[in-house]
Phi, psi and omega in degrees: 000140178287147175292151178291155168280130179250114183264130183224145175286154174281181173232159176292322179288134179225159180283184181236156178266140000281148180268156175261029177296149183282000179207167177251132180296148183231346183286147179277162176297126190287328184236064190299324182293315179295318178299316179300320179294321177297312181300312183294326178295313181293318181291339178276355179276158173285163178302319179295321178294321179293321179297321178293323180295314187275340176052057180236166179291165179302317182296315182288331183299324180297322177292317180296321178301322179295324179303325187257017182256006181282158172300142184309323182295334182295332178286334182266326180226074187298132173275340179227056184266168177248136174300136187307325182293339185239010189279330188256150187231011181289185187304314181299322185280335171295319178289324178294320172049064184302328184296337182259006178288146174288169185300317181294317179293322177301315181296318178296318180293321178301324183274333194235343177281129180232117178263121183282133189226137177287340178266315187258352187084292173225149173237124177254168180295340182271351182273151166258134180226159176267163171295138178209166175224110179194126179260149181298328182275002178301142181276075183238115175273132183227126172052044177091346177274141184284342178204179183288334175297318179298322178291310192271335186303308180295325181294312185284327177295315178296318179301313182298321180292341181270353182282152183258009178293157184288328178194170179243139174253113183268101178255015181285155167292167180300323180305321183264332178298322186281004172286344175267142172271087190296334178292339180259357180282127183268338178287138173304137182219144177238131184257125187254135174228146179241135179227161183232139176272123181223120180053041177079002180244142177273122182229168172246112178258115190307311184298318180293321180294321177299316179299318182294323178298316178294322179296317179293319178301315178299315181300320180301320183277324179289325181267359179054051180292130185228005177223152176298321180303322183293336180299331183297341183275000179301128184213028181275156177055029176085002181275146174222154177297126181258319178205151176219100181236117181062237180257027180237129174241134176242128176250136185239138173250122180285164177295000000 
């Protein structure tokens, strides 16, 4: 049986080159034309327009400007890229902790972890990517599309339908999950949400949910999870299955 595709959101935080990853990515950028159009659109904007797009402080903006000052080909064929599995450093990826995975889990993650990206569409463990800053919800019109959802939704939905995995585990935040047209996705998919009990109320705490997504992604590869039914046994960091209705699973952590 094929391993499931595990979909995860990216993080703003990224690593630096050279990386201490145990391998060098070899896969090519999957949607090079769309990525090229995104790069050219951003590079064609004025500095003021980019600052409005990225909504960052003056100090951070100078770093973001450097991300987008590379020759267009560098985004497609990075000479100083980071392997996708080790490129991001946010909360989910700290919990995923790719550097401590065993060889078998690394191989499964290289083949099956898919990070949804506003620049690349998808980032796999086999790809090399450059540092970038771009959110899927950014108000960026590209090639006649009014936003990045319009650009990427048909591309990524078609891509997912062409995969041969047995099912998809959607661990993305809502911002990245909705880039897929789930009504048109033919592959079985299960959507995961994490909630926390606080003062007798069930809430969603963003930082905790991000950590839990990374923890579950890691668990899927270390335990070689291959069925939707098996996902229900996830019990790390105090989480337990709270509800399973249709294609939605909610895990709850008690106080």
